[in-house]
KOLGU-4560 file (N, C-alpha, C; in nm, 3 decimals, padded with zeros to 5 digits):
<recs>
<n_xx: 00.083 n_yy: -00.105 n_zz: 00.005 ca_xx: -00.008 ca_yy: 00.013 ca_zz: -00.024 c_xx: 00.080 c_yy: 00.129 c_zz: 00.022 mol: A seq: 1 type: ARG>
<n_xx: 00.021 n_yy: 00.222 n_zz: -00.065 ca_xx: 00.118 ca_yy: 00.340 ca_zz: -00.075 c_xx: 00.073 c_yy: 00.425 c_zz: 00.045 mol: A seq: 2 type: ALA>
<n_xx: 00.167 n_yy: 00.525 n_zz: 00.091 ca_xx: 00.171 ca_yy: 00.616 ca_zz: 00.200 c_xx: 00.018 c_yy: 00.657 c_zz: 00.238 mol: A seq: 3 type: GLN>
<n_xx: 00.007 n_yy: 00.703 n_zz: 00.343 ca_xx: -00.191 ca_yy: 00.724 ca_zz: 00.354 c_xx: -00.109 c_yy: 00.890 c_zz: 00.414 mol: A seq: 4 type: VAL>
<n_xx: -00.178 n_yy: 00.981 n_zz: 00.392 ca_xx: -00.140 ca_yy: 01.116 ca_zz: 00.433 c_xx: -00.297 c_yy: 01.131 c_zz: 00.513 mol: A seq: 5 type: TYR>
<n_xx: -00.248 n_yy: 01.276 n_zz: 00.586 ca_xx: -00.377 ca_yy: 01.339 ca_zz: 00.687 c_xx: -00.372 c_yy: 01.465 c_zz: 00.594 mol: A seq: 6 type: SER>
<n_xx: -00.491 n_yy: 01.511 n_zz: 00.585 ca_xx: -00.512 ca_yy: 01.674 ca_zz: 00.553 c_xx: -00.445 c_yy: 01.761 c_zz: 00.611 mol: A seq: 7 type: PRO>
<n_xx: -00.376 n_yy: 01.872 n_zz: 00.601 ca_xx: -00.281 ca_yy: 01.967 ca_zz: 00.630 c_xx: -00.153 c_yy: 01.960 c_zz: 00.592 mol: A seq: 8 type: GLY>
<n_xx: -00.068 n_yy: 02.019 n_zz: 00.621 ca_xx: 00.086 ca_yy: 02.052 ca_zz: 00.562 c_xx: 00.092 c_yy: 02.029 c_zz: 00.425 mol: A seq: 9 type: ASN>
<n_xx: -00.018 n_yy: 02.096 n_zz: 00.299 ca_xx: 00.006 ca_yy: 02.081 ca_zz: 00.183 c_xx: -00.040 c_yy: 01.971 c_zz: 00.120 mol: A seq: 10 type: GLY>
<n_xx: -00.136 n_yy: 01.893 n_zz: 00.226 ca_xx: -00.244 ca_yy: 01.780 ca_zz: 00.178 c_xx: -00.368 c_yy: 01.805 c_zz: 00.173 mol: A seq: 11 type: VAL>
<n_xx: -00.466 n_yy: 01.822 n_zz: 00.066 ca_xx: -00.582 ca_yy: 01.880 ca_zz: 00.064 c_xx: -00.694 c_yy: 01.740 c_zz: 00.097 mol: A seq: 12 type: THR>
<n_xx: -00.807 n_yy: 01.766 n_zz: 00.200 ca_xx: -00.874 ca_yy: 01.703 ca_zz: 00.147 c_xx: -00.924 c_yy: 01.608 c_zz: 00.026 mol: A seq: 13 type: PRO>
<n_xx: -01.007 n_yy: 01.475 n_zz: 00.088 ca_xx: -01.086 ca_yy: 01.506 ca_zz: -00.039 c_xx: -01.217 c_yy: 01.541 c_zz: -00.037 mol: A seq: 14 type: PRO>
<n_xx: -01.263 n_yy: 01.543 n_zz: -00.129 ca_xx: -01.454 ca_yy: 01.588 ca_zz: -00.134 c_xx: -01.506 c_yy: 01.459 c_zz: -00.213 mol: A seq: 15 type: ARG>
<n_xx: -01.621 n_yy: 01.507 n_zz: -00.160 ca_xx: -01.772 ca_yy: 01.400 ca_zz: -00.137 c_xx: -01.829 c_yy: 01.457 c_zz: -00.326 mol: A seq: 16 type: VAL>
<n_xx: -01.805 n_yy: 01.359 n_zz: -00.424 ca_xx: -01.860 ca_yy: 01.401 ca_zz: -00.596 c_xx: -01.980 c_yy: 01.321 c_zz: -00.581 mol: A seq: 17 type: VAL>
<n_xx: -02.006 n_yy: 01.195 n_zz: -00.518 ca_xx: -02.117 ca_yy: 01.121 ca_zz: -00.552 c_xx: -02.156 c_yy: 01.064 c_zz: -00.420 mol: A seq: 18 type: ARG>
<n_xx: -02.270 n_yy: 01.064 n_zz: -00.350 ca_xx: -02.295 ca_yy: 00.983 ca_zz: -00.222 c_xx: -02.417 c_yy: 00.907 c_zz: -00.250 mol: A seq: 19 type: SER>
<n_xx: -02.432 n_yy: 00.839 n_zz: -00.218 ca_xx: -02.593 ca_yy: 00.749 ca_zz: -00.202 c_xx: -02.683 c_yy: 00.817 c_zz: -00.103 mol: A seq: 20 type: ALA>
<n_xx: -02.832 n_yy: 00.713 n_zz: -00.067 ca_xx: -02.918 ca_yy: 00.772 ca_zz: 00.015 c_xx: -02.855 c_yy: 00.727 c_zz: 00.147 mol: A seq: 21 type: PRO>
<n_xx: -02.840 n_yy: 00.821 n_zz: 00.228 ca_xx: -02.823 ca_yy: 00.806 ca_zz: 00.361 c_xx: -02.892 c_yy: 00.765 c_zz: 00.520 mol: A seq: 22 type: MET>
<n_xx: -02.921 n_yy: 00.694 n_zz: 00.551 ca_xx: -03.014 ca_yy: 00.729 ca_zz: 00.657 c_xx: -02.991 c_yy: 00.834 c_zz: 00.774 mol: A seq: 23 type: PRO>
<n_xx: -03.085 n_yy: 00.820 n_zz: 00.848 ca_xx: -03.070 ca_yy: 00.919 ca_zz: 00.960 c_xx: -03.027 c_yy: 00.838 c_zz: 01.082 mol: A seq: 24 type: ARG>
<n_xx: -02.909 n_yy: 00.856 n_zz: 01.141 ca_xx: -02.864 ca_yy: 00.717 ca_zz: 01.272 c_xx: -02.991 c_yy: 00.822 c_zz: 01.374 mol: A seq: 25 type: PRO>
<n_xx: -02.991 n_yy: 00.718 n_zz: 01.475 ca_xx: -03.039 ca_yy: 00.773 ca_zz: 01.600 c_xx: -02.942 c_yy: 00.873 c_zz: 01.688 mol: A seq: 26 type: ALA>
<n_xx: -02.810 n_yy: 00.814 n_zz: 01.700 ca_xx: -02.743 ca_yy: 00.901 ca_zz: 01.785 c_xx: -02.595 c_yy: 00.889 c_zz: 01.643 mol: A seq: 27 type: SER>
<n_xx: -02.483 n_yy: 00.940 n_zz: 01.677 ca_xx: -02.407 ca_yy: 01.032 ca_zz: 01.590 c_xx: -02.317 c_yy: 00.916 c_zz: 01.562 mol: A seq: 28 type: PRO>
<n_xx: -02.281 n_yy: 00.873 n_zz: 01.413 ca_xx: -02.180 ca_yy: 00.780 ca_zz: 01.368 c_xx: -02.080 c_yy: 00.851 c_zz: 01.335 mol: A seq: 29 type: VAL>
<n_xx: -01.971 n_yy: 00.819 n_zz: 01.353 ca_xx: -01.819 ca_yy: 00.840 ca_zz: 01.320 c_xx: -01.782 c_yy: 00.749 c_zz: 01.239 mol: A seq: 30 type: ILE>
<n_xx: -01.734 n_yy: 00.766 n_zz: 01.095 ca_xx: -01.658 ca_yy: 00.671 ca_zz: 01.022 c_xx: -01.492 c_yy: 00.695 c_zz: 00.980 mol: A seq: 31 type: ILE>
<n_xx: -01.425 n_yy: 00.584 n_zz: 00.998 ca_xx: -01.285 ca_yy: 00.661 ca_zz: 00.972 c_xx: -01.258 c_yy: 00.553 c_zz: 00.834 mol: A seq: 32 type: GLU>
<n_xx: -01.184 n_yy: 00.635 n_zz: 00.743 ca_xx: -01.171 ca_yy: 00.542 ca_zz: 00.592 c_xx: -01.044 c_yy: 00.641 c_zz: 00.547 mol: A seq: 33 type: CYS>
<n_xx: -01.047 n_yy: 00.565 n_zz: 00.461 ca_xx: -00.903 ca_yy: 00.617 ca_zz: 00.372 c_xx: -00.980 c_yy: 00.661 c_zz: 00.240 mol: A seq: 34 type: VAL>
<n_xx: -00.987 n_yy: 00.778 n_zz: 00.165 ca_xx: -00.971 ca_yy: 00.778 ca_zz: 00.019 c_xx: -00.836 c_yy: 00.715 c_zz: -00.063 mol: A seq: 35 type: ILE>
<n_xx: -00.870 n_yy: 00.620 n_zz: -00.128 ca_xx: -00.738 ca_yy: 00.627 ca_zz: -00.198 c_xx: -00.718 c_yy: 00.745 c_zz: -00.327 mol: A seq: 36 type: GLU>
<n_xx: -00.628 n_yy: 00.722 n_zz: -00.398 ca_xx: -00.580 ca_yy: 00.806 ca_zz: -00.475 c_xx: -00.693 c_yy: 00.833 c_zz: -00.652 mol: A seq: 37 type: ALA>
<n_xx: -00.755 n_yy: 00.706 n_zz: -00.607 ca_xx: -00.870 ca_yy: 00.700 ca_zz: -00.726 c_xx: -01.004 c_yy: 00.747 c_zz: -00.674 mol: A seq: 38 type: ASP>
<n_xx: -01.001 n_yy: 00.784 n_zz: -00.574 ca_xx: -01.138 ca_yy: 00.834 ca_zz: -00.507 c_xx: -01.213 c_yy: 00.746 c_zz: -00.447 mol: A seq: 39 type: GLY>
<n_xx: -01.176 n_yy: 00.607 n_zz: -00.460 ca_xx: -01.229 ca_yy: 00.538 ca_zz: -00.393 c_xx: -01.249 c_yy: 00.496 c_zz: -00.257 mol: A seq: 40 type: THR>
<n_xx: -01.329 n_yy: 00.472 n_zz: -00.162 ca_xx: -01.336 ca_yy: 00.471 ca_zz: -00.036 c_xx: -01.269 c_yy: 00.362 c_zz: 00.022 mol: A seq: 41 type: LEU>
<n_xx: -01.222 n_yy: 00.321 n_zz: 00.116 ca_xx: -01.142 ca_yy: 00.180 ca_zz: 00.188 c_xx: -01.080 c_yy: 00.150 c_zz: 00.307 mol: A seq: 42 type: ALA>
<n_xx: -01.113 n_yy: 00.062 n_zz: 00.345 ca_xx: -01.059 ca_yy: 00.057 ca_zz: 00.520 c_xx: -01.210 c_yy: 00.102 c_zz: 00.551 mol: A seq: 43 type: ALA>
<n_xx: -01.287 n_yy: 00.156 n_zz: 00.549 ca_xx: -01.399 ca_yy: 00.198 ca_zz: 00.665 c_xx: -01.417 c_yy: 00.109 c_zz: 00.774 mol: A seq: 44 type: PRO>
<n_xx: -01.434 n_yy: 00.184 n_zz: 00.875 ca_xx: -01.461 ca_yy: 00.150 ca_zz: 01.018 c_xx: -01.527 c_yy: 00.215 c_zz: 01.114 mol: A seq: 45 type: LYS>
<n_xx: -01.636 n_yy: 00.186 n_zz: 01.213 ca_xx: -01.695 ca_yy: 00.294 ca_zz: 01.311 c_xx: -01.590 c_yy: 00.322 c_zz: 01.382 mol: A seq: 46 type: VAL>
<n_xx: -01.585 n_yy: 00.446 n_zz: 01.461 ca_xx: -01.503 ca_yy: 00.478 ca_zz: 01.543 c_xx: -01.554 c_yy: 00.552 c_zz: 01.629 mol: A seq: 47 type: VAL>
<n_xx: -01.723 n_yy: 00.581 n_zz: 01.592 ca_xx: -01.802 ca_yy: 00.631 ca_zz: 01.708 c_xx: -01.914 c_yy: 00.563 c_zz: 01.678 mol: A seq: 48 type: ARG>
<n_xx: -01.972 n_yy: 00.455 n_zz: 01.737 ca_xx: -02.095 ca_yy: 00.399 ca_zz: 01.769 c_xx: -02.199 c_yy: 00.483 c_zz: 01.784 mol: A seq: 49 type: SER>
<n_xx: -02.329 n_yy: 00.443 n_zz: 01.649 ca_xx: -02.481 ca_yy: 00.475 ca_zz: 01.727 c_xx: -02.535 c_yy: 00.340 c_zz: 01.752 mol: A seq: 50 type: GLY>
<n_xx: -02.625 n_yy: 00.332 n_zz: 01.706 ca_xx: -02.732 ca_yy: 00.216 ca_zz: 01.782 c_xx: -02.686 c_yy: 00.141 c_zz: 01.670 mol: A seq: 51 type: GLU>
<n_xx: -02.678 n_yy: -00.018 n_zz: 01.744 ca_xx: -02.669 ca_yy: -00.133 ca_zz: 01.641 c_xx: -02.718 c_yy: -00.157 c_zz: 01.503 mol: A seq: 52 type: PRO>
<n_xx: -02.826 n_yy: -00.114 n_zz: 01.430 ca_xx: -02.838 ca_yy: -00.090 ca_zz: 01.323 c_xx: -02.793 c_yy: -00.018 c_zz: 01.249 mol: A seq: 53 type: GLY>
<n_xx: -02.743 n_yy: 00.131 n_zz: 01.315 ca_xx: -02.757 ca_yy: 00.257 ca_zz: 01.276 c_xx: -02.610 c_yy: 00.221 c_zz: 01.199 mol: A seq: 54 type: ASP>
<n_xx: -02.478 n_yy: 00.158 n_zz: 01.233 ca_xx: -02.374 ca_yy: 00.159 ca_zz: 01.221 c_xx: -02.354 c_yy: 00.049 c_zz: 01.064 mol: A seq: 55 type: ASP>
<n_xx: -02.424 n_yy: -00.041 n_zz: 01.081 ca_xx: -02.433 ca_yy: -00.093 ca_zz: 00.990 c_xx: -02.495 c_yy: -00.036 c_zz: 00.839 mol: A seq: 56 type: GLN>
<n_xx: -02.626 n_yy: 00.012 n_zz: 00.876 ca_xx: -02.681 ca_yy: 00.098 ca_zz: 00.777 c_xx: -02.547 c_yy: 00.244 c_zz: 00.675 mol: A seq: 57 type: ALA>
<n_xx: -02.527 n_yy: 00.289 n_zz: 00.795 ca_xx: -02.417 ca_yy: 00.372 ca_zz: 00.772 c_xx: -02.289 c_yy: 00.348 c_zz: 00.653 mol: A seq: 58 type: VAL>
<n_xx: -02.257 n_yy: 00.212 n_zz: 00.723 ca_xx: -02.132 ca_yy: 00.175 ca_zz: 00.637 c_xx: -02.212 c_yy: 00.150 c_zz: 00.509 mol: A seq: 59 type: LEU>
<n_xx: -02.289 n_yy: 00.057 n_zz: 00.518 ca_xx: -02.319 ca_yy: -00.004 ca_zz: 00.346 c_xx: -02.326 c_yy: 00.148 c_zz: 00.249 mol: A seq: 60 type: GLU>
<n_xx: -02.390 n_yy: 00.296 n_zz: 00.350 ca_xx: -02.418 ca_yy: 00.379 ca_zz: 00.234 c_xx: -02.284 c_yy: 00.418 c_zz: 00.190 mol: A seq: 61 type: SER>
<n_xx: -02.181 n_yy: 00.453 n_zz: 00.264 ca_xx: -02.081 ca_yy: 00.482 ca_zz: 00.252 c_xx: -01.942 c_yy: 00.436 c_zz: 00.135 mol: A seq: 62 type: VAL>
<n_xx: -01.985 n_yy: 00.298 n_zz: 00.173 ca_xx: -01.915 ca_yy: 00.237 ca_zz: 00.062 c_xx: -01.927 c_yy: 00.247 c_zz: -00.068 mol: A seq: 63 type: THR>
<n_xx: -02.088 n_yy: 00.317 n_zz: -00.120 ca_xx: -02.078 ca_yy: 00.363 ca_zz: -00.245 c_xx: -02.077 c_yy: 00.520 c_zz: -00.302 mol: A seq: 64 type: GLN>
<n_xx: -02.027 n_yy: 00.561 n_zz: -00.192 ca_xx: -01.959 ca_yy: 00.674 ca_zz: -00.212 c_xx: -01.858 c_yy: 00.707 c_zz: -00.314 mol: A seq: 65 type: TRP>
<n_xx: -01.853 n_yy: 00.824 n_zz: -00.375 ca_xx: -01.723 ca_yy: 00.839 ca_zz: -00.452 c_xx: -01.687 c_yy: 00.985 c_zz: -00.442 mol: A seq: 66 type: ARG>
<n_xx: -01.519 n_yy: 00.981 n_zz: -00.422 ca_xx: -01.458 ca_yy: 01.146 ca_zz: -00.432 c_xx: -01.377 c_yy: 01.141 c_zz: -00.494 mol: A seq: 67 type: PHE>
<n_xx: -01.335 n_yy: 01.321 n_zz: -00.520 ca_xx: -01.260 ca_yy: 01.363 ca_zz: -00.568 c_xx: -01.126 c_yy: 01.346 c_zz: -00.435 mol: A seq: 68 type: LYS>
<n_xx: -00.997 n_yy: 01.275 n_zz: -00.474 ca_xx: -00.910 ca_yy: 01.221 ca_zz: -00.381 c_xx: -00.849 c_yy: 01.365 c_zz: -00.358 mol: A seq: 69 type: ALA>
<n_xx: -00.755 n_yy: 01.403 n_zz: -00.212 ca_xx: -00.710 ca_yy: 01.470 ca_zz: -00.148 c_xx: -00.591 c_yy: 01.480 c_zz: -00.287 mol: A seq: 70 type: GLY>
<n_xx: -00.526 n_yy: 01.578 n_zz: -00.266 ca_xx: -00.345 ca_yy: 01.623 ca_zz: -00.338 c_xx: -00.263 c_yy: 01.612 c_zz: -00.236 mol: A seq: 71 type: THR>
<n_xx: -00.116 n_yy: 01.611 n_zz: -00.270 ca_xx: -00.017 ca_yy: 01.666 ca_zz: -00.218 c_xx: 00.066 c_yy: 01.693 c_zz: -00.315 mol: A seq: 72 type: LYS>
<n_xx: 00.112 n_yy: 01.809 n_zz: -00.332 ca_xx: 00.159 ca_yy: 01.887 ca_zz: -00.438 c_xx: 00.083 c_yy: 01.864 c_zz: -00.576 mol: A seq: 73 type: ASP>
<n_xx: -00.024 n_yy: 01.843 n_zz: -00.555 ca_xx: -00.127 ca_yy: 01.849 ca_zz: -00.692 c_xx: -00.145 c_yy: 01.729 c_zz: -00.748 mol: A seq: 74 type: GLY>
<n_xx: -00.052 n_yy: 01.610 n_zz: -00.695 ca_xx: -00.092 ca_yy: 01.467 ca_zz: -00.684 c_xx: -00.205 c_yy: 01.397 c_zz: -00.663 mol: A seq: 75 type: THR>
<n_xx: -00.294 n_yy: 01.338 n_zz: -00.716 ca_xx: -00.367 ca_yy: 01.280 ca_zz: -00.592 c_xx: -00.325 c_yy: 01.152 c_zz: -00.515 mol: A seq: 76 type: PRO>
<n_xx: -00.331 n_yy: 01.161 n_zz: -00.398 ca_xx: -00.309 ca_yy: 01.096 ca_zz: -00.263 c_xx: -00.405 c_yy: 00.990 c_zz: -00.187 mol: A seq: 77 type: VAL>
<n_xx: -00.345 n_yy: 00.895 n_zz: -00.105 ca_xx: -00.445 ca_yy: 00.820 ca_zz: -00.028 c_xx: -00.457 c_yy: 00.943 c_zz: 00.144 mol: A seq: 78 type: ALA>
<n_xx: -00.529 n_yy: 00.960 n_zz: 00.154 ca_xx: -00.570 ca_yy: 01.042 ca_zz: 00.275 c_xx: -00.673 c_yy: 00.959 c_zz: 00.359 mol: A seq: 79 type: VAL>
<n_xx: -00.645 n_yy: 00.947 n_zz: 00.497 ca_xx: -00.719 ca_yy: 00.962 ca_zz: 00.607 c_xx: -00.808 c_yy: 01.036 c_zz: 00.646 mol: A seq: 80 type: ARG>
<n_xx: -00.966 n_yy: 01.022 n_zz: 00.613 ca_xx: -01.035 ca_yy: 01.063 ca_zz: 00.618 c_xx: -01.194 c_yy: 01.020 c_zz: 00.732 mol: A seq: 81 type: PHE>
<n_xx: -01.224 n_yy: 01.139 n_zz: 00.814 ca_xx: -01.350 ca_yy: 01.113 ca_zz: 00.913 c_xx: -01.494 c_yy: 01.159 c_zz: 00.829 mol: A seq: 82 type: TYR>
<n_xx: -01.550 n_yy: 01.067 n_zz: 00.856 ca_xx: -01.705 ca_yy: 01.107 ca_zz: 00.792 c_xx: -01.815 c_yy: 01.093 c_zz: 00.946 mol: A seq: 83 type: LEU>
<n_xx: -01.857 n_yy: 01.225 n_zz: 00.931 ca_xx: -01.942 ca_yy: 01.236 ca_zz: 01.047 c_xx: -02.087 c_yy: 01.232 c_zz: 00.992 mol: A seq: 84 type: SER>
<n_xx: -02.162 n_yy: 01.151 n_zz: 01.102 ca_xx: -02.340 ca_yy: 01.118 ca_zz: 01.043 c_xx: -02.392 c_yy: 01.192 c_zz: 01.191 mol: A seq: 85 type: PHE>
<n_xx: -02.425 n_yy: 01.308 n_zz: 01.165 ca_xx: -02.518 ca_yy: 01.351 ca_zz: 01.275 c_xx: -02.666 c_yy: 01.250 c_zz: 01.335 mol: A seq: 86 type: PRO>
<n_xx: -02.682 n_yy: 01.258 n_zz: 01.417 ca_xx: -02.838 ca_yy: 01.151 ca_zz: 01.446 c_xx: -02.967 c_yy: 01.269 c_zz: 01.390 mol: A seq: 87 type: ARG>
<n_xx: -03.063 n_yy: 01.176 n_zz: 01.365 ca_xx: -03.187 ca_yy: 01.231 ca_zz: 01.340 c_xx: -03.233 c_yy: 01.327 c_zz: 01.455 mol: A seq: 88 type: SER>
<n_xx: -03.355 n_yy: 01.414 n_zz: 01.373 ca_xx: -03.406 ca_yy: 01.553 ca_zz: 01.484 c_xx: -03.535 c_yy: 01.495 c_zz: 01.486 mol: A seq: 89 type: ARG>
</recs>
């Protein structure tokens, strides 16, 4: 695997370019993942858990998302990224 960067210090964060319908979790869910240089999402894992069914529903949705990759010195690179999904109101 190529080096995975964090946003900042000359590394731009990825941007969502296509998302899938997202369930509104009953409590906040935070996903840690790597956005690859080709804009695909890899290694998603829940780092803040909501209700048991919410975690799985959020993971299933974000695996369908596509991103514009983060860059370092103008070149697309893999970037560690966090996605936060607020609870329903």
